[in-house]
N, C-alpha and C positions, 0 to 999 in steps of 0.2 A: 504494500500500500504506500501511496505517496504522501499521505497525511494531508490531503488538500481539504477535505470536508467542504465547507461552504466558501472557503477563501477564493475570491476572484470570480465566482460564478454568479451570473445574473440571467434571468430568463424572462422573456416578454409575457409569458402566461401567468406570472405572479406579480403582485398579489391579486386575489379575486374575492368577491363577496358572494355568498349564496344564501338562500333561505332554505332551511331544512323542512321536512314534512310537518313539523309542529310550528312552523312559521317563525322560527328563531333565526336571527341574523348570525351567520357564521363567517368569520374572516379566515381565509386560507392564504398563508404567506410563508416565505422562506424563514427558517430558523435563524435567530441571532444569538450570539453568546450570552446576552442579557436574559435570554429565555430559559437558561439552564435550570434554575431553581424551580420555576413553574413546571417545566417538563419533568423534572425529577419528582415533584409532588404528584403529578399525574400517575407516574409509574409506581410510586410508593403506595398509592391508594387503589391501583389497578387490580381488578379481579376478573377472572381467575388468573393468578400468576403461574407461569410455567406450563400452561396447558397447550399452547401452540408451539409444538416442537421444542419445548423447554424455555420459551420466551413469554413475557419478560421473566428473567430469572427470579425465583422466589426468595433467594438469600439476599439480604440487604447489601452486603459488601460486593457480591458478585454482580448484582443489578447495577450498582453504582459504577463499577468498572466497565460493564457492558455499555451503559449509557454514555460514559466518557468516550469510549471507543466509537460508538455510533455517531455522536455529534462531531468528533474530530476527523473521522475517516469517510463518512458518507454525506451525501447531500440530503438535508432534512427539510421537511415541510410540516408546518403546524396548522391545525384547525383550532380557532379560538372562539369562545362565546363570552362576551363581556369580560375579556381579559383572561379568562380561564382556559388553559390548554385542555381541549377535549378530544383531540386527535393528533396523531403523529405518524408520519410515514417517512421512509428514507430509501434512497436509491444509491447504489454503489457506483458512482461515476469516476472514482479514482483510477488513474492509470489509463484513461481513455477507453474504458470498457465498452464494447459494442453490444454486450449482453449482460447488463447489470442486474444484480439481485435486488428485490424489492421487499420491504416489510412495512406493515401498517397495524396500528392499534387504535381503538376508539374507546373512550371512557364509557362506563355503564351510564345509562340515562341518555346517551347520545347515539346509541346503536340502533340500526334498523330504521333510520329516518333520512337516509340519503347522503350522509356525510362521508361514509366510506367510499361510496360511488363517486362523489365529487372529488375527494382526495385522489382516488385512483385515476380519474380522468385528467386531473391536473398533472399527476406524475407521468402519465402517458405523453402529455404535451411537453413536459420537461425533457423526457427521453428523446422525443422527436427533435427538439431544439438542440440537444446535446449530440445528435448524430448517431444515436444508438439504433441497432437493428431490431432488437427485441428486449423484453424485460422478462425475468424469471422470478418465481416465488415458490415457496413450499407452504402447503396448507394441510391441516388435519382433515382427513377424509370425512370425518363426522361433522365438520364445521360447515353445514349447508348454507348458513347465512353468508359467511365469507365467500364461499364458492359462488353463490348467486351474484354477489357484488362483483367478483372478478369476471364472471361470465358476461355480465352486463357491459363491462368495459371492453371485452373482447378476448380475455384470457381463455386458453383451452388446456386441457390436461395433456402432458407430454410424457407421462410415466405410468407404469402399471398400478394396479390397485394395491395400496399398502396403507398403513396407518397414517403416514404423511405422504402427500403426493406433490409432484412438481407440476406447475402450470407455467405457460409462457404466453406472451403477447407480442405479436409482430408489430413493429412501428415503422413508420415511413420517415427515415432520417431526413432532417432538414425541412420537413413539410411546414413547420411553424416558424422557421428561422433557425438561427444557431445561438447556443448559449454563449455569452460573452465572458471572456476571461479578463479580469482586471489585474492590477498590480497586487502582489502578495505583500 
């Protein structure tokens, strides 16, 4: 990993405002270093921990190390409602990956109202701007809600039936423009 994280990346598709199915205004924007404590608070209260292929880690120290890694090495996008982090997703754009891995988590009380779909659609546009060819993720086979969200955006299974399965989404590189790299 190159350790780039958010540094020097800007995308035309961010920020964006949406309204969820409960008519709440949700801001979707790139993560900033000042967001760390609010993001950590989301994961500290997140339930269930460890269910999705071991993430988010249930152990406090392991979760903190994992979160530091995610925000320093991946490109992160937040969903916020009235300043509260209610969703987080990340895409591994380090090293010019043409097939980055994607992760997403939504806080209880904000699930199944369109936020996961909106975040996934934004990340698809980020991947297009970054010149990626596809996005991959791993999901628990029993997590039908998440699978439905991913299928709405265009993900399809690319692995056999197992407890955790891989899905991928083909994107059209450069369709929405290119991500800009600024100075580090």
